[in-house]
N, C-alpha and C positions, 0 to 999 in steps of 0.2 A: 504494500498502499504507497507507504512511505518511498520507497523508489518510482512508482508511477505518479507520485506527487511532482516529486523532481525533476523528472521525464519531462512534464505538462509545462511548469515553468522554462525549462531548457527547449524548448522547442516554441514560446514563446520569443526569449532572451533576441533569439539572430532579427528578430525584424529593425528594420533604420532606424527609428528614433526609439529605441532601446540601447542595447549593447554593439550592434551591429556584428554582422556575417564572419568577421574574423575570431573576435572578442570569443562570440554564442557558442562555436565550433570548439575554441578553446575549453570554454567554461562546460560543456558536454560530455568532453571527454575526459574529467575527471571524475566523472559519474563512477569512473571506473574500483576509488576511493571507495566510498559507497558501496557498491555491490563488491569490494570484498571483504570490507567488513560485516553489511549485512550473511554474507555465504561464510565464513566464518562461525556466524555469532548463532544461523538460524538451524545452519546443517550439525552444528553442535562438533563442529571440528578439532581433534585436540592438536595442539601442537608446544612442540617445546620450547625453553625458551629464547634459547636460540632461533629458532623458525619463525617466531613471533617479532622476536626481534628485525630480521631481515625483513619481513614484512612490513611491517612498523617504517623503518631506512627506507625502500621503495616508495611506497604511500607518500610522505614525505617531501621525496626528488620530485614527485610530478603532480603536487602541491605548491613547493618549488618554483617547480618551472611554467605551469599556468601562472603562477601569480608574475613572474616574472614577463614571460610573455604578454600579459594582460598588461601593467606598466610600462611596458616601455613598445 
């Protein structure tokens, strides 16, 4: 449910009077962060400390790259 609401807002976002196409696309790609975390939680996957650390680090890199792209 949360992911579908998120996707609706991302479909509205690229309109010219809002974020624009390039920024809207970058923001839509960040949905992988929410999907990853929801997948781990919803499916009840058990991860070791190292696996979870690497996963979170990868998600932080995605968010950081999206932020830099949107700002610049």
